[in-house]
N, C-alpha and C positions, 0 to 999 in steps of 0.2 A: 503494499501499500504506499502511496505517496503521501508525504505531509508538506503543508505549505507554511511559509513565514516562520520558520524556525528561529528562535532566540538562543544564540549560542550559551550553553550553560557555562557560567563563569567559573565554577569549580565543582568537581564530583564530591567534593567534601560537604557541599551544601546539602546534599541528600542525606548523608549521614548524621549531619547536624540537626536537620530537621527531624529525621526519625527519632534521635535522643531527645529532642524538644518535646515531642508528642507522645513518647513511650510507645511506639509501633514500628515494626520493621516492614517496609514495603516488599512485595513479592519481587525477586530478580527480574522478571520479564517487564515489570512496570519500570524498574530502574533502568534498565537497558533502553526502553523507549524514551524516558526522560534524557537520558545521556545523548542520544541522537536527535531528538526531536522536542527538546524543551519549548514550552509555550506555543507550539505549532498547532495548525489545523489539520484533521485527517481528510484524505480525499473522499472516503467512505464514511458518512456521518450518521446514517439512520440505525437505530437500535430499537428494540422493544423493552419495556417494562411491564410488569405484572400488576394489574389491579384486579384483586380476586381471580376470578376465572378469566377474564379479560386480558388481552396484551394491548399495549397502547404504542403507537410509534412515537418516538422521541429522537432528538438531534443532538449529537455530540458536536459543539462548536470548536472548543479549543482546550488543550492542556493547560493547566495552570503552570506559570514558571517557578523554578526553585531560584531564580535571581532575585534576591531580596527587595530590589528597588523597582522591577518591572511593575507595570500597571496591574497586571492579573497575576499577582505573586501569591503562591500557596501559602506563604508566611502570614499574610494578613487575613486571607479568606477562610482560615478555619479557627479564628480566634473566638470561640464560643463564649469565652467569659469577659471579652472586651468589645471591640467595635460591632461583633456581630452577636452580642449576647441576646438581642431580641429574638434571634432565630431558635434559641435554646432555653426559653423561659421555664419551661418544665422538664428541662434535661434530656428531653426526648432524642436529640441528635449529639449527644456528648461523645458517643463512641463512633462518630461518623468522620471521616477524613475526606473532604472534597478534594479530588484532583483534577476535575474539569468542570466546564460550565456548558449550558446550551444558550442559544440566543435570547432566552426570556428570563435569565437571572436563576435558573434552577441549577442544582448541583448534582454531578455524579460523583459517588463517594465509595471509598472502601469502608466497610464495617469492621471496625477493629476486633470486634468479638469473634469472627469468623473468617475475615478476608473476602467476604462476598462483595459483589459490586451492586450498589443501590442508587436509585434516583431519588433525590429530595426535592419535592415541590415547594417553592419558597413562599407561596401564598398560604398553603394548607399545613405544610410541614408532614404531609403524608410521605412515608417511605415506602418505595416500590421497589420489590425485587429485580433485579436485571440479569446477573449471572453469578455462577459459583466462583469464578475466578477472573482475574485480569486477562488472562489469555482467552478464556472463553469470550469474554466481553469484546476484545479485539477482533476475534474471529467471526463475531455476529454482526459486525458492522457492514451495512449495505449502502449502496449508492443511493442517495435521496432523488 
């Protein structure tokens, strides 16, 4: 798959530093994608989330950047106790680590409890299952 608008990763140490900061180790497949395509947009964008028995089409717009001062940096976008505390009033998304966004302000996240990929709707804070692993998620992407 092709990725567009890559933001070169300033240092691979930023990934490890971030993992230590949040107490979660990302899967190796994800780290390899970040090393090569930090902050980029995938060619294939469509994926499905599960709402009960239904599947809903969603869009993967871009990866969050690990560079601390990029506009869409992972460092600020997972701050559930700081700038984004309104998202986590009831603690519902405490175990979510957003790694990508869609065009509408929603998050694509790792669930720290099991490594699964989930979609978090920013208006309702509904958490919808997407894939059991990052690799499964990437392999599920289709042309929109």
